[in-house]
Steps between C-alpha positions, in 0.01 A plus 500: 500500500703395802868439566607328820872487579649262754825335596686789654677483832821556689811336360873535553723643232584233246170323552211438264127562483234424243218748468164406354235716339159339460292683243125495454272679259742471211735245346870551569615305195351757261637799687847635557563475873741688719648498849573830670647586836491804722745561780429753776549854376563388143298491181345179383730329251438222254725202553373232261267448207364204307329538166219294355754296305719446802768759436641622830676820600669615818630811664878511509490485879342154501624349174650157556338466843125525439284299261141569399274220383135410478277196537216535253299221659506681833472847346793597721822692448812431704819681590787277609752710690845358572816645654291760677663818622392751767428749222232264368292584807169642376134432450459299182199535270390325185322689228339449164659727241254779429272400784367727771485248782773426751507239771585560862859395447719269703780617727851369442760579763861393456724521804874545476 
């Protein structure tokens, strides 16, 4: 099982980024998938989920700005992030619900 996140970077406040999570060793479409983030000195928090039937859920802090999706053919999960704020700065991780494995994460830095 492997999760490889990509797409992070440095962006100005108000900008957008799309994160990708390429999964191997399991099929994302038959698993609930999640995006988490961890800012320096803070606990890891879940920001978005997508269920096997496509139901999505978001933390209040990102609702209306972030969108989780998946491409079954590519076995990849995405996180579209719009209207980014400095407080969105964190390392972002994708995760399979109930799984033990985590990827290396991708750094998102939002400048004011």
